[in-house]
C-alpha positions as CSV (number, residue, x, y, z in Angstrom):
1,M,36.2,139.0,72.5
2,I,34.1,136.0,73.6
3,R,33.3,135.0,70.0
4,K,37.1,134.6,69.3
5,F,37.4,132.0,72.0
6,K,37.1,128.8,70.1
7,Y,36.2,126.4,72.9
8,L,34.0,128.6,75.1
9,H,31.4,125.8,75.6
10,A,34.1,123.3,76.4
11,V,35.4,125.4,79.3
12,V,32.0,126.6,80.6
13,F,30.1,123.3,80.3
14,L,32.5,120.5,79.7
15,S,35.0,121.3,82.5
16,P,32.4,121.1,85.3
17,L,31.0,117.9,83.8
18,I,34.5,116.3,83.8
19,L,35.0,117.5,87.4
20,L,31.7,115.9,88.5
21,H,32.5,112.7,86.6
22,S,35.9,112.6,88.4
23,F,34.3,113.1,91.8
24,L,31.9,110.2,91.1
25,L,34.8,107.9,90.2
26,L,36.5,108.9,93.5
27,R,33.4,108.1,95.5
28,L,32.1,104.9,93.8
29,S,33.3,101.3,94.3
30,F,36.4,100.7,92.4
31,F,37.4,97.5,90.7
32,P,40.9,97.5,89.3
33,Y,41.8,94.1,87.7
34,P,44.6,92.5,89.8
35,E,46.6,91.7,86.7
36,L,47.2,95.4,86.2
37,F,49.4,95.3,89.3
38,V,50.6,91.6,89.4
39,Y,51.9,91.3,85.8
40,P,54.0,94.5,85.8
41,Y,55.3,93.6,89.3
42,L,56.4,90.2,87.9
43,A,57.9,91.8,84.8
44,E,59.9,94.2,86.9
45,N,61.3,91.1,88.7
46,G,62.5,89.5,85.5
47,F,59.5,87.3,84.6
48,L,58.9,86.7,80.9
49,P,55.4,86.5,79.3
50,Y,54.2,83.2,78.0
51,T,57.0,81.1,79.5
52,Q,56.7,82.4,83.1
53,I,53.6,84.6,83.0
54,L,51.1,82.3,81.4
55,D,48.5,84.6,79.8
56,Q,46.8,85.2,76.4
57,H,47.1,89.0,76.1
58,F,49.8,90.9,74.2
59,P,52.6,92.0,76.5
60,S,51.4,95.7,76.2
61,L,51.7,97.7,79.3
62,L,51.2,94.6,81.4
63,M,54.3,92.5,80.7
64,F,56.5,94.8,78.5
65,P,59.8,96.0,80.1
66,L,58.2,99.5,80.2
67,N,54.9,98.9,81.9
68,L,52.2,100.3,84.2
69,Y,54.3,99.9,87.2
70,D,56.9,102.3,85.7
71,F,54.1,104.7,84.8
72,G,53.0,104.9,88.5
73,L,50.2,102.4,88.8
74,R,51.2,101.1,92.3
75,S,48.3,101.7,94.6
76,A,44.5,101.8,94.8
77,F,44.6,105.6,94.7
78,S,46.9,105.7,91.7
79,G,44.5,103.3,90.0
80,R,41.6,105.7,90.5
81,I,43.8,108.6,89.2
82,F,44.5,106.5,86.1
83,L,40.8,105.9,85.5
84,I,40.0,109.6,86.0
85,G,42.7,110.5,83.5
86,I,41.3,108.0,81.0
87,V,37.8,109.4,81.4
88,T,39.0,113.0,81.1
89,L,40.8,112.2,77.8
90,S,37.7,110.4,76.6
91,H,35.5,113.4,77.3
92,I,37.9,115.7,75.4
93,F,38.0,113.5,72.3
94,L,34.3,112.9,72.5
95,Y,33.8,116.7,72.4
96,L,36.2,117.2,69.5
97,V,34.6,114.4,67.5
98,A,31.0,115.4,68.3
99,K,31.8,119.1,67.4
100,K,33.2,117.9,64.0
101,L,30.2,115.7,63.3
102,L,27.5,118.3,64.4
103,K,29.3,121.6,63.6
104,S,28.0,122.9,66.9
105,E,29.7,123.4,70.3
106,K,26.4,123.2,72.2
107,K,25.3,120.0,70.6
108,A,28.7,118.5,71.1
109,V,28.3,118.8,74.9
110,V,25.3,116.6,74.7
111,A,27.6,113.7,73.8
112,N,29.6,114.4,76.9
113,L,26.4,114.5,79.0
114,L,25.3,111.2,77.7
115,Y,28.8,109.7,78.3
116,F,28.7,111.1,81.9
117,L,25.3,109.4,82.5
118,L,26.2,106.0,80.9
119,Q,29.9,105.4,81.5
120,P,29.6,104.5,85.2
121,L,26.6,102.3,84.6
122,F,28.5,100.1,82.1
123,E,31.1,99.0,84.7
124,G,32.8,102.3,84.3
125,T,34.4,102.1,87.7
126,T,36.4,99.1,86.5
127,L,39.9,99.6,85.4
128,W,41.1,97.2,82.7
129,L,42.7,97.2,79.3
130,D,39.4,98.1,77.7
131,S,39.3,101.3,79.8
132,F,42.6,102.4,78.2
133,L,41.2,101.7,74.7
134,V,38.5,104.3,74.9
135,P,40.5,107.5,74.5
136,I,43.0,105.8,72.2
137,L,40.2,104.7,69.8
138,L,38.5,108.1,70.0
139,A,41.7,109.8,69.1
140,A,42.1,107.4,66.1
141,L,38.5,108.3,65.0
142,Y,39.2,112.0,65.4
143,F,42.3,111.9,63.2
144,S,40.5,109.6,60.7
145,L,37.8,112.2,60.4
146,K,40.4,114.9,59.9
147,F,42.0,112.8,57.2
148,I,38.9,112.3,55.2
149,E,38.3,116.0,55.3
150,D,41.6,117.3,53.9
151,K,43.7,114.2,53.1
152,R,46.8,115.3,55.0
153,N,49.2,112.5,55.6
154,L,49.9,113.7,59.1
155,Y,46.3,112.9,60.1
156,L,46.5,109.5,58.4
157,A,49.7,108.7,60.2
158,L,48.2,109.7,63.6
159,S,45.1,107.7,63.0
160,G,47.2,104.7,62.2
161,L,49.5,105.2,65.2
162,F,46.5,105.4,67.7
163,L,45.0,102.3,66.2
164,G,48.4,100.7,66.5
165,L,48.5,101.6,70.2
166,A,45.1,100.1,70.6
167,L,46.2,96.9,68.9
168,F,49.3,96.9,71.1
169,L,46.9,96.7,74.1
170,K,44.5,94.0,72.8
171,Q,44.8,91.8,69.8
172,V,41.0,91.9,69.2
173,I,41.5,95.3,67.7
174,L,43.1,93.7,64.6
175,P,39.7,93.3,62.7
176,L,39.1,97.1,63.3
177,V,42.5,97.9,61.8
178,I,41.8,95.7,58.8
179,A,38.3,97.3,58.4
180,I,39.6,100.9,58.5
181,T,42.4,100.0,56.1
182,I,39.8,98.6,53.6
183,Y,37.6,101.7,54.1
184,F,40.5,104.1,53.4
185,Y,41.5,102.2,50.3
186,Y,37.9,102.2,49.1
187,K,37.7,105.9,49.5
188,N,41.1,106.9,48.2
189,K,42.4,104.1,45.9
190,D,45.9,105.3,46.8
191,L,48.3,102.5,47.8
192,S,51.0,104.9,49.0
193,K,48.6,106.3,51.7
194,I,47.5,102.8,52.7
195,F,51.2,101.8,53.2
196,L,51.7,104.9,55.3
197,F,48.6,104.1,57.4
198,L,49.7,100.5,57.9
199,F,53.2,101.4,58.7
200,F,52.1,103.4,61.7
201,A,49.2,101.0,62.6
202,L,51.5,98.0,62.7
203,F,54.6,99.8,64.1
204,P,53.8,99.0,67.8
205,L,53.0,95.4,67.0
206,T,56.2,95.1,65.0
207,L,58.2,96.3,68.0
208,T,56.4,93.8,70.2
209,I,57.2,90.9,67.9
210,A,60.8,92.0,67.6
211,W,61.1,92.1,71.4
212,V,59.4,88.7,71.6
213,Y,61.9,87.3,69.1
214,S,64.8,88.8,71.0
215,K,63.7,87.0,74.1
216,G,63.4,83.7,72.3
217,I,59.7,83.2,73.3
218,F,58.0,83.6,69.9
219,N,56.6,80.0,69.9
220,D,55.1,80.5,73.3
221,F,53.8,83.9,72.3
222,F,52.0,82.5,69.3
223,Y,50.5,79.7,71.3
224,W,49.1,81.9,74.1
225,T,48.0,84.8,72.0
226,V,46.6,82.9,69.0
227,T,46.3,79.1,69.4
228,F,45.1,79.2,73.1
229,N,42.6,81.9,72.4
230,F,40.9,79.9,69.6
231,E,41.3,76.4,70.9
232,V,40.8,76.8,74.7
233,Y,39.7,80.3,75.8
234,A,37.0,80.5,73.0
235,K,35.4,77.3,74.3
236,M,35.9,77.5,78.1
237,G,36.0,81.3,78.7
238,R,32.9,82.2,76.7
239,K,30.2,84.1,78.7
240,L,27.0,85.3,77.2
241,P,24.9,88.2,78.4
242,N,21.8,87.5,80.5
243,L,18.4,88.9,79.4
244,S,18.7,92.1,81.6
245,Q,22.2,92.9,80.2
246,L,21.1,92.2,76.6
247,A,18.0,94.5,77.0
248,R,20.1,97.4,78.3
249,V,22.6,96.9,75.4
250,L,19.8,96.9,72.9
251,I,18.3,100.1,74.3
252,F,21.5,102.1,73.9
253,W,22.9,100.5,70.8
254,T,19.7,100.2,68.7
255,P,19.5,103.9,67.7
256,A,23.2,103.8,66.9
257,F,22.7,100.8,64.5
258,Y,19.6,102.5,63.1
259,W,21.5,105.6,62.3
260,I,24.4,103.7,60.7
261,Y,21.9,101.8,58.5
262,S,20.0,105.0,57.6
263,K,23.1,107.2,56.9
264,F,25.9,104.7,55.9
265,R,26.5,106.6,52.7
266,R,27.7,109.6,54.6
267,K,31.4,109.0,55.0
268,E,31.7,110.2,58.6
269,I,28.8,108.0,59.8
270,A,30.2,105.0,57.9
271,L,33.6,105.6,59.7
272,L,31.9,106.0,63.0
273,G,29.9,102.9,62.5
274,I,33.0,100.9,61.6
275,F,34.6,102.0,64.9
276,M,31.5,101.2,66.9
277,I,30.8,97.8,65.4
278,F,34.3,96.4,65.3
279,S,35.1,97.7,68.8
280,L,32.3,95.4,70.0
281,A,34.8,92.5,69.4
282,T,36.2,93.2,72.9
283,A,33.0,91.8,74.4
284,F,32.3,88.9,72.0
285,S,34.3,86.1,73.6
286,R,33.4,86.9,77.2
287,F,30.6,89.3,77.8
288,E,31.0,91.9,80.6
289,F,29.9,95.5,80.6
290,V,33.5,96.7,81.0
291,H,34.3,95.2,77.6
292,L,31.7,97.4,76.0
293,Q,33.4,100.6,77.2
294,P,35.2,101.2,73.8
295,S,32.0,100.7,71.8
296,L,29.9,102.7,74.2
297,A,31.8,105.9,73.4
298,F,31.0,105.5,69.7
299,A,27.4,104.5,70.4
300,V,27.1,107.7,72.5
301,L,28.3,109.7,69.5
302,L,25.8,108.1,67.2
303,I,22.9,108.6,69.6
304,T,23.9,112.3,69.8
305,V,23.8,112.6,66.0
306,F,20.4,110.8,66.0
307,L,19.0,113.1,68.7
308,S,20.2,116.1,66.6
309,K,19.1,115.0,63.2
310,G,16.5,112.2,63.6
311,K,12.8,112.4,63.1
312,E,11.0,114.3,65.9
313,K,8.6,111.5,66.9
314,L,11.3,108.9,67.0
315,K,13.6,111.2,69.0
316,F,10.9,112.0,71.6
317,L,10.0,108.3,72.1
318,Y,13.7,107.3,72.4
319,I,14.5,110.1,74.9
320,L,11.5,109.0,77.0
321,V,12.7,105.4,77.0
322,M,16.4,106.2,77.5
323,L,15.9,108.6,80.4
324,S,13.5,106.1,82.1
325,V,16.1,103.3,81.9
326,I,18.9,105.6,83.0
327,G,16.9,106.9,85.9
328,V,15.9,103.4,87.2
329,W,19.3,101.9,86.6
330,S,21.1,104.9,88.2
331,V,19.1,104.7,91.4
332,R,20.0,101.1,91.9
333,F,23.6,101.4,90.8
334,Y,24.5,104.4,92.9
335,S,22.7,103.1,96.0
336,Q,24.8,99.9,95.7
337,N,28.2,101.5,94.9
338,W,28.3,104.9,96.6
339,G,31.1,105.1,99.1
340,G,32.1,101.6,98.3
341,A,35.5,99.9,98.8
342,T,38.3,99.3,96.4
343,Y,38.2,95.7,95.4
344,F,41.4,93.7,96.1
345,F,42.8,96.4,98.3
346,D,40.3,95.6,101.1
347,E,41.2,95.0,104.7
348,E,41.0,91.3,104.5
349,T,43.4,91.0,101.5
350,I,45.8,93.3,103.1
351,K,45.8,91.2,106.3
352,V,46.6,88.1,104.3
353,A,49.5,89.9,102.6
354,Q,50.8,91.0,106.0
355,K,50.6,87.5,107.3
356,V,52.6,86.2,104.3
357,T,55.3,88.8,105.0
358,E,55.5,87.7,108.6
359,L,55.9,84.0,107.7
360,S,58.4,84.4,104.8
361,G,61.6,86.3,104.0
362,P,62.0,88.8,101.2
363,N,63.7,86.2,99.0
364,E,61.4,83.3,99.8
365,K,58.7,82.2,97.4
366,I,55.0,81.8,98.0
367,F,52.0,80.3,96.1
368,V,48.5,81.7,95.9
369,L,45.6,79.5,94.8
370,G,42.0,80.7,94.6
371,A,42.8,83.8,96.7
372,Q,43.5,87.1,95.1
373,P,46.7,87.1,93.1
374,I,47.4,90.7,94.1
375,I,48.7,89.2,97.3
376,Y,52.0,88.6,95.4
377,Y,52.2,92.3,94.8
378,L,51.0,93.5,98.2
379,A,53.3,91.1,100.1
380,D,56.2,91.7,97.7
381,R,56.8,88.0,97.2
382,L,57.3,86.1,94.0
383,P,55.5,82.9,92.8
384,A,57.3,79.6,93.5
385,G,59.0,78.0,90.5
386,K,59.0,81.4,88.7
387,I,55.7,80.5,87.1
388,F,52.5,82.4,87.3
389,S,48.9,82.1,86.0
390,V,45.6,83.4,87.2
391,S,43.4,80.7,88.7
392,V,40.8,80.4,86.0
393,P,39.6,77.2,84.4
394,W,40.9,77.9,80.9
395,N,44.4,78.8,82.0
396,M,44.6,76.0,84.4
397,R,43.7,73.4,81.8
398,V,47.0,74.2,80.1
399,A,49.2,75.6,82.9
400,Q,48.4,73.3,85.9
401,E,51.1,70.7,85.3
402,T,53.7,73.4,84.6
403,I,52.8,75.1,87.9
404,L,52.9,71.8,89.8
405,N,56.4,71.0,88.5
406,G,57.5,74.5,89.6
407,L,56.1,73.9,93.1
408,K,58.0,70.6,93.3
409,E,61.3,72.1,92.2
410,D,61.0,75.3,94.2
411,K,58.8,74.6,97.3
412,P,57.1,77.8,98.4
413,K,57.6,78.9,102.0
414,V,53.9,79.9,102.3
415,V,50.8,78.9,100.5
416,V,47.7,81.0,100.4
417,R,44.5,79.2,99.4
418,D,40.8,80.0,99.3
419,D,39.0,76.7,98.7
420,A,35.6,78.4,98.6
421,A,36.6,80.6,95.6
422,S,34.8,79.9,92.3
423,I,35.0,81.1,88.7
424,D,31.7,81.0,86.7
425,Q,30.1,78.9,89.5
426,V,32.9,76.3,89.4
427,K,35.1,76.0,92.5
428,V,38.8,76.6,91.9
429,V,39.7,73.5,93.9
430,D,37.7,71.4,91.4
431,F,39.7,72.5,88.4
432,T,43.1,72.5,90.2
433,K,42.9,69.0,91.8
434,S,46.6,68.1,91.3
435,L,47.7,71.4,92.9
436,N,45.4,70.9,95.8
437,E,46.5,67.3,96.3
438,Y,50.1,68.5,96.4
439,I,49.3,71.3,98.9
440,N,47.3,68.9,101.2
441,E,50.2,66.4,101.2
442,F,53.0,68.8,102.0
443,Y,51.5,71.8,103.7
444,V,49.7,72.4,107.0
445,K,47.3,75.3,107.9
446,V,48.7,77.7,110.4
447,G,46.1,80.4,110.2
448,E,43.2,81.9,108.2
449,V,41.8,85.3,107.4
450,G,38.1,85.0,106.5
451,P,37.8,82.2,103.9
452,T,41.5,82.4,103.1
453,E,43.9,79.7,104.5
454,I,47.5,80.4,105.3
455,L,49.7,77.2,105.0
456,V,53.4,76.4,105.6
457,L,55.5,73.3,104.9
458,R,54.9,70.4,107.2
């Protein structure tokens, strides 16, 4: 009877691992990007991307009419639940892919164990678009592997659809879509299948562009998602890893690259390598560990295959190095983050939001500079001039004058400013001089919460 149960190891070993991983995510410090709350909130209140929400991402679940707010992302706790759901789905697809690669349920669980050990360390307690990409790309890989096994069009369509959903979230997935298209054509030489794959891979993007056209914002969309990214963000937003970060990346990605190089002729390794390498694009322009989360899942799969099939001496040496690094890193990481707060939903930020609601009416506008933009969402107040941009140097280089004109035409009732805030060691007040000059001329401070000033019209 037991032998007939197909996923015995998944239930016996994987379920407790997922539960333990979920418990950790509930207890560790949590960093949900404010944009995940602010952008959907603004979209729900009629703000359009690129003309009123000045940002370089695709609309996706941030600024589309149906967005994360509609799906229930409305509090710190719901944010943790979203992250736990993402990690749970990632574990399931990791298991399915590893089982397909290794033909063993026991060995497949090793991939999940490695993911459990590494995922939190690589800023796995951060919730951002890259977090959502992990299970989506793993699902795309799973159905891609199913397709190269038996050539069923259903699997090809599902692979394309999941890649399309990933592209819908972040435009940097486009090179991966192109690479997989080329790979499928090289292996099949069947244009009808390529057209089927591309139909589903480009379907979400086609809907996005159609919606953008319907709103009359295509020129702004093209500027912010293409021109701005290449001409402004690529120069000003670039962030390289430090030596410590680079060393850790090399330790966990080197065996993956080694196995790709050694076994690239095997179609499943080639496909897995394409997913891992091209998903690294999410971290190229601005290096942060959270942007490595999609690639980490594929690196874990390749490490698992290496540990299963590599040479004994190499495996023993790598296991020794890997466990040593994980052990030392984990002690530091968990000691610093255990029982930590949820960023941006801290007591200080909530007090600022409460002060804003006391000083303004429901229909009155506010302006936040340097302080956390989530104050708009927490205070349930909209930005003055119906213009919003996060206070980062690359955005402000383009958006500052537009925001200033909005402030002049629609004077905010309350201004919230943190003149000590900085981005990449540059103070916000230094790259928003015209905005600060306007605030200093027309507003007076009436209170403060920590470093955050509360100002009203003179």
